[in-house]
Biotite code that builds the C-alpha atoms (Angstrom):
import biotite.structure as struc

atoms = struc.array([
    struc.Atom([-3.402, 8.651, -5.993], chain_id="A", res_id=1, res_name="MET", atom_name="CA", element="C"),
    struc.Atom([-0.985, 6.877, -3.703], chain_id="A", res_id=2, res_name="LEU", atom_name="CA", element="C"),
    struc.Atom([0.328, 3.260, -4.926], chain_id="A", res_id=3, res_name="THR", atom_name="CA", element="C"),
    struc.Atom([3.582, 0.897, -4.717], chain_id="A", res_id=4, res_name="GLY", atom_name="CA", element="C"),
    struc.Atom([6.222, 0.982, -7.113], chain_id="A", res_id=5, res_name="LEU", atom_name="CA", element="C"),
    struc.Atom([5.600, -0.758, -10.461], chain_id="A", res_id=6, res_name="GLY", atom_name="CA", element="C"),
    struc.Atom([1.832, -0.095, -10.295], chain_id="A", res_id=7, res_name="LEU", atom_name="CA", element="C"),
    struc.Atom([1.569, 3.252, -11.896], chain_id="A", res_id=8, res_name="ASN", atom_name="CA", element="C"),
    struc.Atom([0.817, 1.440, -15.544], chain_id="A", res_id=9, res_name="ASP", atom_name="CA", element="C"),
    struc.Atom([-1.645, -0.914, -13.750], chain_id="A", res_id=10, res_name="VAL", atom_name="CA", element="C"),
    struc.Atom([-3.931, 1.762, -12.140], chain_id="A", res_id=11, res_name="ILE", atom_name="CA", element="C"),
    struc.Atom([-3.325, 4.857, -14.519], chain_id="A", res_id=12, res_name="HIS", atom_name="CA", element="C"),
    struc.Atom([-6.524, 4.002, -16.781], chain_id="A", res_id=13, res_name="GLY", atom_name="CA", element="C"),
    struc.Atom([-8.513, 4.106, -13.828], chain_id="A", res_id=14, res_name="TRP", atom_name="CA", element="C"),
    struc.Atom([-7.691, 7.472, -12.364], chain_id="A", res_id=15, res_name="THR", atom_name="CA", element="C"),
    struc.Atom([-9.131, 10.086, -14.910], chain_id="A", res_id=16, res_name="ASP", atom_name="CA", element="C"),
    struc.Atom([-5.531, 11.357, -15.570], chain_id="A", res_id=17, res_name="GLU", atom_name="CA", element="C"),
    struc.Atom([-5.273, 12.032, -11.535], chain_id="A", res_id=18, res_name="HIS", atom_name="CA", element="C"),
    struc.Atom([-1.453, 12.420, -10.658], chain_id="A", res_id=19, res_name="THR", atom_name="CA", element="C"),
    struc.Atom([-0.012, 8.808, -9.184], chain_id="A", res_id=20, res_name="ILE", atom_name="CA", element="C"),
    struc.Atom([2.622, 8.589, -6.542], chain_id="A", res_id=21, res_name="GLN", atom_name="CA", element="C"),
    struc.Atom([4.696, 5.431, -6.082], chain_id="A", res_id=22, res_name="GLU", atom_name="CA", element="C"),
    struc.Atom([6.455, 4.513, -3.313], chain_id="A", res_id=23, res_name="ALA", atom_name="CA", element="C"),
    struc.Atom([8.919, 2.005, -2.135], chain_id="A", res_id=24, res_name="GLY", atom_name="CA", element="C"),
    struc.Atom([8.332, 0.351, 1.464], chain_id="A", res_id=25, res_name="TRP", atom_name="CA", element="C"),
    struc.Atom([8.981, 2.500, 4.179], chain_id="A", res_id=26, res_name="TYR", atom_name="CA", element="C"),
    struc.Atom([9.472, 5.334, 1.709], chain_id="A", res_id=27, res_name="GLN", atom_name="CA", element="C"),
    struc.Atom([7.135, 8.877, 2.275], chain_id="A", res_id=28, res_name="GLN", atom_name="CA", element="C"),
    struc.Atom([4.968, 10.272, -0.579], chain_id="A", res_id=29, res_name="TYR", atom_name="CA", element="C"),
    struc.Atom([5.762, 14.134, -1.074], chain_id="A", res_id=30, res_name="THR", atom_name="CA", element="C"),
    struc.Atom([3.480, 16.313, 1.026], chain_id="A", res_id=31, res_name="SER", atom_name="CA", element="C"),
    struc.Atom([-0.273, 15.505, 0.656], chain_id="A", res_id=32, res_name="ILE", atom_name="CA", element="C"),
    struc.Atom([-1.705, 17.943, 3.014], chain_id="A", res_id=33, res_name="ASP", atom_name="CA", element="C"),
    struc.Atom([0.027, 20.263, 5.754], chain_id="A", res_id=34, res_name="SER", atom_name="CA", element="C"),
    struc.Atom([0.970, 18.214, 8.800], chain_id="A", res_id=35, res_name="GLY", atom_name="CA", element="C"),
    struc.Atom([0.177, 14.677, 7.099], chain_id="A", res_id=36, res_name="ILE", atom_name="CA", element="C"),
    struc.Atom([2.616, 12.039, 6.722], chain_id="A", res_id=37, res_name="THR", atom_name="CA", element="C"),
    struc.Atom([1.815, 9.035, 4.713], chain_id="A", res_id=38, res_name="ILE", atom_name="CA", element="C"),
    struc.Atom([4.224, 5.973, 4.650], chain_id="A", res_id=39, res_name="THR", atom_name="CA", element="C"),
    struc.Atom([4.140, 3.117, 2.347], chain_id="A", res_id=40, res_name="TYR", atom_name="CA", element="C"),
    struc.Atom([4.733, -0.141, 4.501], chain_id="A", res_id=41, res_name="VAL", atom_name="CA", element="C"),
    struc.Atom([4.950, -3.918, 3.240], chain_id="A", res_id=42, res_name="PRO", atom_name="CA", element="C"),
    struc.Atom([2.174, -6.252, 2.979], chain_id="A", res_id=43, res_name="SER", atom_name="CA", element="C"),
    struc.Atom([2.559, -9.903, 3.564], chain_id="A", res_id=44, res_name="ARG", atom_name="CA", element="C"),
    struc.Atom([1.626, -10.761, -0.269], chain_id="A", res_id=45, res_name="HIS", atom_name="CA", element="C"),
    struc.Atom([3.163, -11.190, -3.560], chain_id="A", res_id=46, res_name="TRP", atom_name="CA", element="C"),
    struc.Atom([2.424, -9.564, -6.778], chain_id="A", res_id=47, res_name="SER", atom_name="CA", element="C"),
    struc.Atom([1.001, -11.207, -10.026], chain_id="A", res_id=48, res_name="LYS", atom_name="CA", element="C"),
    struc.Atom([-1.084, -9.607, -12.365], chain_id="A", res_id=49, res_name="ARG", atom_name="CA", element="C"),
    struc.Atom([-0.166, -11.310, -15.595], chain_id="A", res_id=50, res_name="TRP", atom_name="CA", element="C"),
    struc.Atom([1.165, -14.981, -16.623], chain_id="A", res_id=51, res_name="LEU", atom_name="CA", element="C"),
    struc.Atom([5.007, -13.846, -16.190], chain_id="A", res_id=52, res_name="ASN", atom_name="CA", element="C"),
    struc.Atom([5.313, -11.008, -13.957], chain_id="A", res_id=53, res_name="ASP", atom_name="CA", element="C"),
    struc.Atom([5.830, -12.460, -10.787], chain_id="A", res_id=54, res_name="ASP", atom_name="CA", element="C"),
    struc.Atom([6.825, -9.898, -7.776], chain_id="A", res_id=55, res_name="ASN", atom_name="CA", element="C"),
    struc.Atom([7.299, -6.889, -10.215], chain_id="A", res_id=56, res_name="LYS", atom_name="CA", element="C"),
    struc.Atom([5.556, -4.209, -8.256], chain_id="A", res_id=57, res_name="SER", atom_name="CA", element="C"),
    struc.Atom([5.140, -3.592, -4.596], chain_id="A", res_id=58, res_name="LEU", atom_name="CA", element="C"),
    struc.Atom([2.011, -4.296, -2.741], chain_id="A", res_id=59, res_name="TRP", atom_name="CA", element="C"),
    struc.Atom([1.807, -2.796, 0.551], chain_id="A", res_id=60, res_name="GLY", atom_name="CA", element="C"),
    struc.Atom([-0.274, -0.586, 3.053], chain_id="A", res_id=61, res_name="GLY", atom_name="CA", element="C"),
    struc.Atom([-0.644, 2.828, 4.317], chain_id="A", res_id=62, res_name="PHE", atom_name="CA", element="C"),
    struc.Atom([0.655, 3.985, 7.689], chain_id="A", res_id=63, res_name="TYR", atom_name="CA", element="C"),
    struc.Atom([-0.785, 7.710, 8.316], chain_id="A", res_id=64, res_name="ILE", atom_name="CA", element="C"),
    struc.Atom([0.430, 10.101, 11.028], chain_id="A", res_id=65, res_name="GLN", atom_name="CA", element="C"),
    struc.Atom([-1.182, 13.683, 11.877], chain_id="A", res_id=66, res_name="PHE", atom_name="CA", element="C"),
    struc.Atom([0.297, 14.716, 15.165], chain_id="A", res_id=67, res_name="GLY", atom_name="CA", element="C"),
    struc.Atom([0.059, 12.349, 17.778], chain_id="A", res_id=68, res_name="ASP", atom_name="CA", element="C"),
    struc.Atom([-2.714, 10.373, 15.785], chain_id="A", res_id=69, res_name="LYS", atom_name="CA", element="C"),
    struc.Atom([-2.147, 7.394, 13.501], chain_id="A", res_id=70, res_name="ALA", atom_name="CA", element="C"),
    struc.Atom([-3.674, 5.302, 11.368], chain_id="A", res_id=71, res_name="ILE", atom_name="CA", element="C"),
    struc.Atom([-2.673, 2.033, 9.763], chain_id="A", res_id=72, res_name="TYR", atom_name="CA", element="C"),
    struc.Atom([-3.936, 0.677, 6.939], chain_id="A", res_id=73, res_name="PHE", atom_name="CA", element="C"),
    struc.Atom([-2.984, -2.873, 6.069], chain_id="A", res_id=74, res_name="MET", atom_name="CA", element="C"),
    struc.Atom([-3.752, -3.022, 2.529], chain_id="A", res_id=75, res_name="GLY", atom_name="CA", element="C"),
    struc.Atom([-4.264, -6.573, 0.661], chain_id="A", res_id=76, res_name="ASP", atom_name="CA", element="C"),
    struc.Atom([-2.619, -8.982, 2.672], chain_id="A", res_id=77, res_name="THR", atom_name="CA", element="C"),
    struc.Atom([-2.045, -12.859, 2.394], chain_id="A", res_id=78, res_name="ALA", atom_name="CA", element="C"),
    struc.Atom([-3.280, -15.144, 4.951], chain_id="A", res_id=79, res_name="LYS", atom_name="CA", element="C"),
    struc.Atom([-1.439, -15.039, 8.017], chain_id="A", res_id=80, res_name="VAL", atom_name="CA", element="C"),
    struc.Atom([-1.901, -16.354, 11.723], chain_id="A", res_id=81, res_name="PRO", atom_name="CA", element="C"),
    struc.Atom([-2.943, -12.789, 12.973], chain_id="A", res_id=82, res_name="ILE", atom_name="CA", element="C"),
    struc.Atom([-6.410, -13.682, 10.906], chain_id="A", res_id=83, res_name="PHE", atom_name="CA", element="C"),
    struc.Atom([-6.932, -16.582, 12.675], chain_id="A", res_id=84, res_name="GLN", atom_name="CA", element="C"),
    struc.Atom([-10.004, -16.821, 14.652], chain_id="A", res_id=85, res_name="ILE", atom_name="CA", element="C"),
    struc.Atom([-9.398, -17.858, 18.628], chain_id="A", res_id=86, res_name="SER", atom_name="CA", element="C"),
    struc.Atom([-11.721, -21.134, 18.863], chain_id="A", res_id=87, res_name="LYS", atom_name="CA", element="C"),
    struc.Atom([-11.683, -20.578, 22.609], chain_id="A", res_id=88, res_name="THR", atom_name="CA", element="C"),
    struc.Atom([-14.716, -18.025, 23.200], chain_id="A", res_id=89, res_name="LEU", atom_name="CA", element="C"),
])
């Protein structure tokens, strides 16, 4: 299981005891599979799970590379201009 810093305690009970790897923004996880690189990247979102834990964990997405192919998974993000629907269709 891959997640951002500070989320291990939150998701540990949901993982059936699987190993959880935490990473900070722009950090890569340890080897997942030969030739695959996964980097944790920022999302435009702040974190809050309880009443007084504002921004105690990093929310983000994943940039996955394999050879010359790449996938960007944005993850949970706030409403930002990129999501606005064009009114000139």
